MMTF fields as JSON, N, C-alpha, C and O atoms, coordinates in Angstrom:
{
  "mmtfVersion": "1.0.0",
  "mmtfProducer": "UNKNOWN",
  "numBonds": 275,
  "numAtoms": 276,
  "numGroups": 69,
  "numChains": 1,
  "numModels": 1,
  "chainsPerModel": [1],
  "groupsPerChain": [69],
  "chainIdList": ["A"],
  "bondAtomList": [4, 2, 8, 6, 12, 10, 16, 14, 20, 18, 24, 22, 28, 26, 32, 30, 36, 34, 40, 38, 44, 42, 48, 46, 52, 50, 56, 54, 60, 58, 64, 62, 68, 66, 72, 70, 76, 74, 80, 78, 84, 82, 88, 86, 92, 90, 96, 94, 100, 98, 104, 102, 108, 106, 112, 110, 116, 114, 120, 118, 124, 122, 128, 126, 132, 130, 136, 134, 140, 138, 144, 142, 148, 146, 152, 150, 156, 154, 160, 158, 164, 162, 168, 166, 172, 170, 176, 174, 180, 178, 184, 182, 188, 186, 192, 190, 196, 194, 200, 198, 204, 202, 208, 206, 212, 210, 216, 214, 220, 218, 224, 222, 228, 226, 232, 230, 236, 234, 240, 238, 244, 242, 248, 246, 252, 250, 256, 254, 260, 258, 264, 262, 268, 266, 272, 270],
  "bondOrderList": [1, 1, 1, 1, 1, 1, 1, 1, 1, 1, 1, 1, 1, 1, 1, 1, 1, 1, 1, 1, 1, 1, 1, 1, 1, 1, 1, 1, 1, 1, 1, 1, 1, 1, 1, 1, 1, 1, 1, 1, 1, 1, 1, 1, 1, 1, 1, 1, 1, 1, 1, 1, 1, 1, 1, 1, 1, 1, 1, 1, 1, 1, 1, 1, 1, 1, 1, 1],
  "groupList": [{"groupName": "THR", "atomNameList": ["N", "CA", "C", "O"], "elementList": ["N", "C", "C", "O"], "formalChargeList": [0, 0, 0, 0], "bondAtomList": [1, 0, 2, 1, 3, 2], "bondOrderList": [1, 1, 2], "singleLetterCode": "T", "chemCompType": "L-PEPTIDE LINKING"}, {"groupName": "LEU", "atomNameList": ["N", "CA", "C", "O"], "elementList": ["N", "C", "C", "O"], "formalChargeList": [0, 0, 0, 0], "bondAtomList": [1, 0, 2, 1, 3, 2], "bondOrderList": [1, 1, 2], "singleLetterCode": "L", "chemCompType": "L-PEPTIDE LINKING"}, {"groupName": "ARG", "atomNameList": ["N", "CA", "C", "O"], "elementList": ["N", "C", "C", "O"], "formalChargeList": [0, 0, 0, 0], "bondAtomList": [1, 0, 2, 1, 3, 2], "bondOrderList": [1, 1, 2], "singleLetterCode": "R", "chemCompType": "L-PEPTIDE LINKING"}, {"groupName": "VAL", "atomNameList": ["N", "CA", "C", "O"], "elementList": ["N", "C", "C", "O"], "formalChargeList": [0, 0, 0, 0], "bondAtomList": [1, 0, 2, 1, 3, 2], "bondOrderList": [1, 1, 2], "singleLetterCode": "V", "chemCompType": "L-PEPTIDE LINKING"}, {"groupName": "ASP", "atomNameList": ["N", "CA", "C", "O"], "elementList": ["N", "C", "C", "O"], "formalChargeList": [0, 0, 0, 0], "bondAtomList": [1, 0, 2, 1, 3, 2], "bondOrderList": [1, 1, 2], "singleLetterCode": "D", "chemCompType": "L-PEPTIDE LINKING"}, {"groupName": "ILE", "atomNameList": ["N", "CA", "C", "O"], "elementList": ["N", "C", "C", "O"], "formalChargeList": [0, 0, 0, 0], "bondAtomList": [1, 0, 2, 1, 3, 2], "bondOrderList": [1, 1, 2], "singleLetterCode": "I", "chemCompType": "L-PEPTIDE LINKING"}, {"groupName": "SER", "atomNameList": ["N", "CA", "C", "O"], "elementList": ["N", "C", "C", "O"], "formalChargeList": [0, 0, 0, 0], "bondAtomList": [1, 0, 2, 1, 3, 2], "bondOrderList": [1, 1, 2], "singleLetterCode": "S", "chemCompType": "L-PEPTIDE LINKING"}, {"groupName": "GLN", "atomNameList": ["N", "CA", "C", "O"], "elementList": ["N", "C", "C", "O"], "formalChargeList": [0, 0, 0, 0], "bondAtomList": [1, 0, 2, 1, 3, 2], "bondOrderList": [1, 1, 2], "singleLetterCode": "Q", "chemCompType": "L-PEPTIDE LINKING"}, {"groupName": "LYS", "atomNameList": ["N", "CA", "C", "O"], "elementList": ["N", "C", "C", "O"], "formalChargeList": [0, 0, 0, 0], "bondAtomList": [1, 0, 2, 1, 3, 2], "bondOrderList": [1, 1, 2], "singleLetterCode": "K", "chemCompType": "L-PEPTIDE LINKING"}, {"groupName": "ALA", "atomNameList": ["N", "CA", "C", "O"], "elementList": ["N", "C", "C", "O"], "formalChargeList": [0, 0, 0, 0], "bondAtomList": [1, 0, 2, 1, 3, 2], "bondOrderList": [1, 1, 2], "singleLetterCode": "A", "chemCompType": "L-PEPTIDE LINKING"}, {"groupName": "GLU", "atomNameList": ["N", "CA", "C", "O"], "elementList": ["N", "C", "C", "O"], "formalChargeList": [0, 0, 0, 0], "bondAtomList": [1, 0, 2, 1, 3, 2], "bondOrderList": [1, 1, 2], "singleLetterCode": "E", "chemCompType": "L-PEPTIDE LINKING"}, {"groupName": "MET", "atomNameList": ["N", "CA", "C", "O"], "elementList": ["N", "C", "C", "O"], "formalChargeList": [0, 0, 0, 0], "bondAtomList": [1, 0, 2, 1, 3, 2], "bondOrderList": [1, 1, 2], "singleLetterCode": "M", "chemCompType": "L-PEPTIDE LINKING"}, {"groupName": "ASN", "atomNameList": ["N", "CA", "C", "O"], "elementList": ["N", "C", "C", "O"], "formalChargeList": [0, 0, 0, 0], "bondAtomList": [1, 0, 2, 1, 3, 2], "bondOrderList": [1, 1, 2], "singleLetterCode": "N", "chemCompType": "L-PEPTIDE LINKING"}, {"groupName": "TYR", "atomNameList": ["N", "CA", "C", "O"], "elementList": ["N", "C", "C", "O"], "formalChargeList": [0, 0, 0, 0], "bondAtomList": [1, 0, 2, 1, 3, 2], "bondOrderList": [1, 1, 2], "singleLetterCode": "Y", "chemCompType": "L-PEPTIDE LINKING"}, {"groupName": "GLY", "atomNameList": ["N", "CA", "C", "O"], "elementList": ["N", "C", "C", "O"], "formalChargeList": [0, 0, 0, 0], "bondAtomList": [1, 0, 2, 1, 3, 2], "bondOrderList": [1, 1, 2], "singleLetterCode": "G", "chemCompType": "PEPTIDE LINKING"}, {"groupName": "PRO", "atomNameList": ["N", "CA", "C", "O"], "elementList": ["N", "C", "C", "O"], "formalChargeList": [0, 0, 0, 0], "bondAtomList": [1, 0, 2, 1, 3, 2], "bondOrderList": [1, 1, 2], "singleLetterCode": "P", "chemCompType": "L-PEPTIDE LINKING"}, {"groupName": "PHE", "atomNameList": ["N", "CA", "C", "O"], "elementList": ["N", "C", "C", "O"], "formalChargeList": [0, 0, 0, 0], "bondAtomList": [1, 0, 2, 1, 3, 2], "bondOrderList": [1, 1, 2], "singleLetterCode": "F", "chemCompType": "L-PEPTIDE LINKING"}],
  "groupTypeList": [0, 1, 2, 3, 4, 5, 4, 0, 2, 6, 4, 0, 3, 7, 6, 8, 5, 2, 4, 9, 10, 11, 1, 8, 5, 12, 13, 5, 3, 3, 5, 14, 4, 8, 10, 10, 10, 12, 8, 0, 1, 9, 3, 2, 15, 2, 14, 14, 8, 15, 8, 16, 14, 5, 8, 5, 8, 4, 16, 3, 0, 4, 1, 10, 8, 10, 5, 5, 13],
  "groupIdList": [1, 2, 3, 4, 5, 6, 7, 8, 9, 10, 11, 12, 13, 14, 15, 16, 17, 18, 19, 20, 21, 22, 23, 24, 25, 26, 27, 28, 29, 30, 31, 32, 33, 34, 35, 36, 37, 38, 39, 40, 41, 42, 43, 44, 45, 46, 47, 48, 49, 50, 51, 52, 53, 54, 55, 56, 57, 58, 59, 60, 61, 62, 63, 64, 65, 66, 67, 68, 69],
  "secStructList": [7, 7, 7, 7, 7, 7, 7, 7, 7, 1, 1, 7, 2, 2, 2, 2, 2, 2, 2, 2, 2, 2, 6, 6, 7, 1, 3, 3, 3, 3, 7, 7, 2, 2, 2, 2, 2, 2, 6, 3, 3, 3, 3, 3, 3, 6, 6, 1, 7, 7, 3, 3, 3, 3, 3, 2, 2, 2, 2, 2, 2, 2, 2, 2, 2, 2, 2, 2, 7],
  "xCoordList": [26.154, 26.914, 26.497, 25.308, 27.465, 27.208, 27.658, 28.683, 26.878, 27.286, 27.468, 26.555, 28.636, 28.985, 29.369, 30.066, 28.903, 29.227, 29.559, 28.929, 30.523, 30.913, 30.575, 30.972, 29.839, 29.43, 30.417, 30.372, 31.3, 32.334, 32.025, 32.896, 30.774, 30.404, 30.54, 30.534, 30.661, 30.816, 29.464, 29.407, 28.376, 27.052, 26.979, 27.881, 25.89, 25.69, 25.336, 24.897, 25.532, 25.201, 23.707, 23.312, 22.876, 21.428, 21.057, 20.184, 21.707, 21.446, 21.834, 21.117, 22.951, 23.404, 22.45, 22.151, 21.972, 21.026, 19.724, 19.179, 19.228, 17.988, 18.141, 17.242, 19.272, 19.511, 19.557, 19.0, 20.211, 20.301, 18.922, 18.618, 18.087, 16.728, 15.909, 15.122, 16.088, 15.365, 15.787, 14.984, 17.038, 17.548, 17.205, 17.548, 16.529, 16.109, 17.289, 17.245, 18.332, 19.507, 19.099, 18.43, 19.496, 19.076, 19.652, 18.939, 20.927, 21.565, 22.4, 23.218, 22.18, 23.004, 23.897, 23.408, 25.185, 26.145, 26.864, 27.454, 26.802, 27.464, 28.598, 28.418, 29.764, 30.92, 31.38, 32.036, 31.031, 31.438, 32.574, 33.175, 32.862, 33.952, 33.728, 34.65, 32.502, 32.204, 32.382, 32.965, 31.867, 31.972, 33.435, 33.859, 34.187, 35.604, 36.347, 37.16, 36.063, 36.719, 36.368, 37.228, 35.093, 34.635, 34.722, 34.415, 35.144, 35.221, 33.868, 33.758, 32.833, 31.484, 30.884, 31.529, 29.641, 28.927, 27.576, 27.016, 27.064, 25.677, 24.995, 25.336, 24.036, 23.411, 21.934, 21.219, 21.487, 20.074, 19.546, 19.851, 18.75, 18.151, 17.069, 16.459, 16.831, 15.833, 14.475, 13.968, 13.902, 12.602, 12.622, 11.569, 13.803, 13.912, 14.616, 15.067, 14.694, 15.379, 16.85, 17.195, 17.712, 19.14, 19.459, 18.839, 20.435, 20.936, 22.393, 23.18, 22.734, 24.073, 24.883, 24.329, 26.2, 27.089, 27.149, 27.44, 26.882, 26.926, 28.383, 29.091, 28.813, 30.183, 30.293, 29.382, 31.41, 31.624, 31.457, 30.798, 32.042, 31.969, 30.515, 30.127, 29.71, 28.306, 27.528, 26.688, 27.799, 27.115, 27.451, 26.565, 28.723, 29.142, 28.495, 28.039, 28.451, 27.822, 26.348, 25.856, 25.642, 24.225, 24.025, 23.087, 24.891, 24.799, 25.029, 24.331, 26.003, 26.287, 25.076, 24.729, 24.439, 23.24, 22.13, 21.436, 21.954, 20.918, 21.172, 20.231, 22.423, 22.766, 22.529, 22.032, 22.886, 22.767, 21.298, 20.945, 20.46, 19.047, 18.299, 17.083],
  "yCoordList": [-93.752, -92.935, -91.485, -91.171, -90.622, -89.186, -88.535, -88.9, -87.57, -86.771, -85.353, -84.773, -84.81, -83.485, -82.609, -83.048, -81.367, -80.422, -79.084, -78.695, -78.395, -77.077, -76.052, -76.18, -75.036, -73.981, -72.822, -72.056, -72.704, -71.666, -70.491, -69.664, -70.417, -69.29, -67.982, -67.977, -66.895, -65.593, -64.947, -63.752, -65.728, -65.227, -64.968, -65.335, -64.329, -64.086, -65.398, -66.354, -65.425, -66.62, -66.91, -68.064, -65.868, -66.065, -66.696, -67.562, -66.274, -66.835, -68.311, -69.13, -68.641, -70.03, -70.895, -72.025, -70.368, -71.103, -71.326, -72.43, -70.298, -70.412, -71.484, -72.302, -71.479, -72.479, -73.889, -74.821, -74.046, -75.36, -75.833, -77.022, -74.921, -75.286, -75.731, -76.672, -75.064, -75.443, -76.846, -77.582, -77.203, -78.526, -79.587, -80.757, -79.183, -80.068, -80.776, -81.979, -80.014, -80.523, -80.808, -79.986, -81.963, -82.348, -81.449, -81.057, -81.123, -80.265, -79.212, -79.529, -77.97, -76.887, -76.467, -76.059, -76.569, -76.208, -74.939, -74.888, -73.92, -72.654, -72.46, -72.603, -72.131, -71.849, -70.435, -70.193, -69.518, -68.127, -67.804, -68.701, -66.53, -66.105, -66.545, -67.035, -66.37, -66.753, -68.254, -68.699, -69.028, -70.483, -70.925, -71.807, -70.318, -70.663, -70.337, -71.129, -69.178, -68.76, -69.686, -70.028, -70.091, -70.923, -72.42, -73.239, -72.773, -74.179, -74.865, -75.966, -74.175, -74.709, -74.601, -74.121, -75.055, -75.002, -74.329, -74.335, -73.759, -73.317, -74.323, -74.418, -75.073, -76.167, -75.864, -75.535, -75.979, -75.774, -77.083, -77.41, -77.839, -79.049, -78.681, -77.617, -79.535, -79.24, -78.976, -79.79, -77.831, -77.45, -76.928, -76.645, -76.797, -76.362, -75.031, -74.431, -74.593, -73.337, -73.626, -74.718, -72.655, -72.885, -73.014, -72.378, -73.85, -74.037, -73.597, -74.031, -72.743, -72.165, -72.759, -73.245, -72.711, -73.158, -74.667, -75.163, -75.402, -76.864, -77.308, -76.934, -78.103, -78.612, -79.633, -80.427, -79.593, -80.468, -81.929, -82.697, -82.307, -83.694, -84.105, -85.222, -83.216, -83.521, -83.698, -84.592, -82.857, -82.966, -84.285, -84.958, -84.659, -85.92, -87.102, -88.045, -87.062, -88.122, -88.26, -89.374, -87.14, -87.165, -87.739, -88.502, -87.38, -87.927, -89.436, -90.175, -89.886, -91.307, -92.065, -93.126, -91.533, -92.163, -92.214, -93.225, -91.159, -91.091, -92.102, -92.701, -92.293, -93.235, -94.67, -95.496, -94.957, -96.312, -96.718, -97.869, -95.789, -96.121, -95.747, -95.934],
  "zCoordList": [-0.864, -1.776, -1.621, -1.559, -1.561, -1.496, -2.787, -3.362, -3.232, -4.384, -3.868, -3.281, -4.09, -3.589, -4.774, -5.689, -4.741, -5.798, -5.154, -4.171, -5.689, -5.187, -6.246, -7.404, -5.841, -6.761, -6.637, -5.675, -7.613, -7.57, -8.488, -8.759, -8.97, -9.823, -9.049, -7.818, -9.766, -9.125, -8.8, -8.51, -8.845, -8.473, -6.975, -6.222, -6.556, -5.125, -4.432, -5.07, -3.128, -2.349, -2.47, -2.63, -2.395, -2.51, -3.853, -3.913, -4.908, -6.229, -6.272, -6.847, -5.674, -5.644, -4.825, -5.21, -3.694, -2.856, -3.618, -3.604, -4.277, -5.056, -6.142, -6.339, -6.841, -7.885, -7.3, -7.88, -6.163, -5.525, -5.071, -5.165, -4.581, -4.178, -5.389, -5.293, -6.519, -7.738, -8.206, -8.779, -7.96, -8.33, -7.288, -7.456, -6.211, -5.117, -4.46, -4.2, -4.199, -3.494, -2.047, -1.421, -1.512, -0.16, 0.925, 1.849, 0.823, 1.818, 1.1, 0.237, 1.468, 0.953, 2.117, 3.17, 1.92, 2.963, 2.518, 1.439, 3.368, 3.063, 4.062, 5.271, 3.529, 4.382, 4.065, 3.052, 4.933, 4.784, 5.741, 6.333, 5.889, 6.772, 8.215, 8.867, 8.717, 10.106, 10.307, 11.296, 9.345, 9.464, 9.396, 10.143, 8.513, 8.397, 9.686, 10.162, 10.24, 11.485, 12.649, 13.461, 12.722, 13.839, 13.558, 14.424, 12.333, 11.911, 12.055, 12.596, 11.549, 11.562, 10.165, 9.232, 10.035, 8.764, 8.947, 10.043, 7.892, 7.826, 6.909, 5.73, 7.438, 6.698, 6.493, 7.439, 5.25, 4.918, 4.324, 3.177, 5.107, 4.539, 3.53, 3.638, 2.569, 1.537, 2.18, 2.951, 1.849, 2.372, 3.794, 4.366, 4.372, 5.761, 5.9, 4.924, 7.13, 7.432, 7.714, 8.165, 7.45, 7.691, 9.176, 10.028, 9.451, 10.812, 10.802, 9.961, 11.732, 11.771, 12.917, 13.903, 12.77, 13.842, 13.996, 15.084, 12.932, 12.977, 12.87, 11.935, 13.831, 13.784, 12.656, 12.421, 11.976, 10.817, 11.22, 10.52, 12.326, 12.797, 13.036, 12.696, 13.615, 13.878, 12.579, 12.476, 11.594, 10.308, 9.632, 9.106, 9.641, 9.028, 9.752, 9.106, 11.068, 11.856, 11.497, 11.319, 11.389, 11.028, 9.618, 9.389, 8.689, 7.337, 7.337, 6.643, 8.11, 8.195, 8.726, 8.205, 9.747, 10.306, 9.268, 9.158, 8.519, 7.504, 6.387, 5.867, 6.022, 4.958, 5.41, 4.646, 6.648, 7.178, 7.307, 7.049, 7.699, 7.917, 6.73, 6.683]
}
């Protein structure tokens, strides 16, 4: 089971990321102008550094593997 939430507040992206880290969210996915244009994601795993240019299909595949195991 996946739980997904979208933060549509008018706060800054940094503020939203900080709040998500405080809530111990496993993956923070940011979709900005560059990601939208390139059809990719910026993914920040909990406690890790952000990874940019992740293809949506690859991210979903990795999540599926993580859920199964």
